[in-house]
N, CA, C and O atoms as a DFTB+ gen file, in Angstrom:
220 C
 N C O
     1  1       0.859      -1.192       0.000
     2  2       0.000       0.000       0.000
     3  2       0.897       1.244       0.000
     4  3       1.747       1.403       0.876
     5  1       0.702       2.110      -0.975
     6  2       1.566       3.288      -1.091
     7  2       0.793       4.527      -0.675
     8  3      -0.347       4.737      -1.090
     9  1       1.434       5.342       0.152
    10  2       0.810       6.598       0.581
    11  2       1.211       7.712      -0.364
    12  3       2.389       7.883      -0.677
    13  1       0.216       8.475      -0.819
    14  2       0.497       9.621      -1.677
    15  2       0.103      10.880      -0.903
    16  3      -1.083      11.196      -0.816
    17  1       1.077      11.607      -0.340
    18  2       0.748      12.743       0.525
    19  2      -0.017      13.850      -0.194
    20  3      -0.810      14.554       0.431
    21  1       0.207      14.014      -1.500
    22  2      -0.458      15.095      -2.223
    23  2      -1.783      14.647      -2.838
    24  3      -2.405      15.388      -3.600
    25  1      -2.205      13.439      -2.503
    26  2      -3.425      12.911      -3.101
    27  2      -4.657      13.595      -2.513
    28  3      -4.760      13.762      -1.298
    29  1      -5.578      13.984      -3.367
    30  2      -6.823      14.577      -2.900
    31  2      -7.893      13.497      -2.707
    32  3      -9.005      13.780      -2.261
    33  1      -7.539      12.274      -3.046
    34  2      -8.490      11.167      -2.875
    35  2      -8.598      10.800      -1.408
    36  3      -7.573      10.595      -0.757
    37  1      -9.812      10.709      -0.860
    38  2      -9.962      10.267       0.518
    39  2      -9.671       8.773       0.640
    40  3      -9.776       8.031      -0.337
    41  1      -9.311       8.347       1.822
    42  2      -9.018       6.937       2.068
    43  2     -10.298       6.128       1.868
    44  3     -11.307       6.414       2.513
    45  1     -10.280       5.119       0.984
    46  2     -11.499       4.327       0.739
    47  2     -12.069       3.711       2.011
    48  3     -13.286       3.604       2.160
    49  1     -11.194       3.306       2.926
    50  2     -11.691       2.714       4.175
    51  2     -12.447       3.743       5.004
    52  3     -13.461       3.425       5.626
    53  1     -11.954       4.966       5.012
    54  2     -12.640       6.027       5.757
    55  2     -14.003       6.299       5.132
    56  3     -15.006       6.437       5.832
    57  1     -14.022       6.375       3.799
    58  2     -15.283       6.629       3.087
    59  2     -16.288       5.512       3.367
    60  3     -17.458       5.768       3.650
    61  1     -15.810       4.272       3.283
    62  2     -16.706       3.129       3.543
    63  2     -17.197       3.152       4.976
    64  3     -18.367       2.869       5.237
    65  1     -16.313       3.487       5.914
    66  2     -16.710       3.547       7.320
    67  2     -17.770       4.603       7.560
    68  3     -18.739       4.375       8.284
    69  1     -17.576       5.768       6.942
    70  2     -18.556       6.834       7.103
    71  2     -19.889       6.442       6.478
    72  3     -20.945       6.719       7.048
    73  1     -19.852       5.801       5.312
    74  2     -21.081       5.381       4.642
    75  2     -21.809       4.336       5.479
    76  3     -23.032       4.377       5.615
    77  1     -21.044       3.395       6.040
    78  2     -21.660       2.352       6.866
    79  2     -22.271       2.961       8.121
    80  3     -23.366       2.576       8.533
    81  1     -21.563       3.912       8.729
    82  2     -22.090       4.553       9.929
    83  2     -23.362       5.326       9.593
    84  3     -24.326       5.296      10.358
    85  1     -23.368       6.016       8.453
    86  2     -24.551       6.769       8.051
    87  2     -25.735       5.848       7.777
    88  3     -26.866       6.156       8.153
    89  1     -25.474       4.724       7.124
    90  2     -26.550       3.773       6.821
    91  2     -27.096       3.167       8.111
    92  3     -28.307       3.005       8.260
    93  1     -26.205       2.833       9.041
    94  2     -26.650       2.255      10.310
    95  2     -27.491       3.264      11.080
    96  3     -28.506       2.906      11.679
    97  1     -27.067       4.525      11.065
    98  2     -27.803       5.570      11.772
    99  2     -29.180       5.752      11.141
   100  3     -30.176       5.879      11.853
   101  1     -29.243       5.765       9.809
   102  2     -30.514       5.948       9.114
   103  2     -31.465       4.794       9.403
   104  3     -32.651       5.013       9.651
   105  1     -30.950       3.567       9.371
   106  2     -31.820       2.421       9.621
   107  2     -32.271       2.396      11.075
   108  3     -33.383       1.962      11.375
   109  1     -31.407       2.864      11.984
   110  2     -31.792       2.889      13.396
   111  2     -32.920       3.889      13.607
   112  3     -33.883       3.587      14.312
   113  1     -32.820       5.077      13.007
   114  2     -33.876       6.068      13.191
   115  2     -35.164       5.601      12.514
   116  3     -36.254       5.856      13.025
   117  1     -35.053       4.926      11.380
   118  2     -36.244       4.399      10.710
   119  2     -36.907       3.341      11.582
   120  3     -38.131       3.312      11.710
   121  1     -36.099       2.477      12.178
   122  2     -36.653       1.454      13.066
   123  2     -37.281       2.111      14.289
   124  3     -38.338       1.682      14.752
   125  1     -36.635       3.148      14.813
   126  2     -37.186       3.844      15.983
   127  2     -38.523       4.482      15.638
   128  3     -39.459       4.451      16.437
   129  1     -38.611       5.066      14.432
   130  2     -39.877       5.676      14.013
   131  2     -40.963       4.611      13.886
   132  3     -42.110       4.842      14.266
   133  1     -40.604       3.458      13.356
   134  2     -41.584       2.384      13.205
   135  2     -42.069       1.918      14.575
   136  3     -43.260       1.680      14.772
   137  1     -41.137       1.789      15.518
   138  2     -41.521       1.385      16.873
   139  2     -42.423       2.430      17.500
   140  3     -43.443       2.094      18.102
   141  1     -42.051       3.704      17.363
   142  2     -42.873       4.775      17.924
   143  2     -44.278       4.743      17.322
   144  3     -45.269       4.872      18.042
   145  1     -44.360       4.573      16.006
   146  2     -45.654       4.565      15.340
   147  2     -46.504       3.397      15.820
   148  3     -47.701       3.557      16.060
   149  1     -45.894       2.221      15.961
   150  2     -46.670       1.063      16.396
   151  2     -47.105       1.226      17.851
   152  3     -48.198       0.795      18.219
   153  1     -46.263       1.842      18.681
   154  2     -46.667       2.087      20.069
   155  2     -47.849       3.043      20.117
   156  3     -48.797       2.828      20.872
   157  1     -47.793       4.098      19.310
   158  2     -48.899       5.054      19.264
   159  2     -50.168       4.359      18.802
   160  3     -51.241       4.571      19.367
   161  1     -50.043       3.521      17.764
   162  2     -51.219       2.800      17.262
   163  2     -51.787       1.873      18.325
   164  3     -53.003       1.784      18.495
   165  1     -50.905       1.183      19.041
   166  2     -51.370       0.287      20.094
   167  2     -52.082       1.064      21.194
   168  3     -53.152       0.662      21.651
   169  1     -51.492       2.170      21.616
   170  2     -52.077       2.954      22.700
   171  2     -53.417       3.539      22.281
   172  3     -54.391       3.452      23.028
   173  1     -53.478       4.139      21.086
   174  2     -54.738       4.744      20.655
   175  2     -55.790       3.664      20.433
   176  3     -56.959       3.862      20.765
   177  1     -55.391       2.537      19.881
   178  2     -56.338       1.439      19.680
   179  2     -56.851       0.912      21.019
   180  3     -58.032       0.592      21.153
   181  1     -55.977       0.824      21.990
   182  2     -56.368       0.347      23.321
   183  2     -57.348       1.328      23.966
   184  3     -58.344       0.918      24.561
   185  1     -57.057       2.627      23.846
   186  2     -57.932       3.636      24.424
   187  2     -59.292       3.629      23.734
   188  3     -60.324       3.733      24.397
   189  1     -59.299       3.509      22.412
   190  2     -60.561       3.450      21.691
   191  2     -61.353       2.225      22.119
   192  3     -62.568       2.295      22.305
   193  1     -60.658       1.100      22.275
   194  2     -61.319      -0.134      22.731
   195  2     -61.939       0.051      24.106
   196  3     -63.047      -0.424      24.351
   197  1     -61.248       0.729      24.999
   198  2     -61.779       0.956      26.350
   199  2     -63.020       1.838      26.275
   200  3     -64.008       1.594      26.968
   201  1     -62.959       2.863      25.430
   202  2     -64.111       3.763      25.326
   203  2     -65.320       3.012      24.770
   204  3     -66.442       3.223      25.230
   205  1     -65.103       2.145      23.793
   206  2     -66.207       1.387      23.221
   207  2     -66.766       0.394      24.248
   208  3     -67.975       0.173      24.318
   209  1     -65.867      -0.202      25.043
   210  2     -66.343      -1.132      26.064
   211  2     -67.170      -0.414      27.123
   212  3     -68.125      -0.981      27.654
   213  1     -66.814       0.820      27.432
   214  2     -67.493       1.566      28.485
   215  2     -68.900       1.959      28.091
   216  3     -69.750       2.138      28.964
   217  1     -69.174       2.099      26.807
   218  2     -70.489       2.588      26.392
   219  2     -71.470       1.457      26.214
   220  3     -72.627       1.692      25.865
């Protein structure tokens, strides 16, 4: 492996690491949003069910 000090090319490993970290972060937030949405749906559905049972 040869180092070129004047190279403007970023290290491929650094680029891959940053891309992997970004993808992991994006998928984590997407999963968190899905969990939040399902919790909200469960809670609202449960509350609606209680209201219907009460009447």
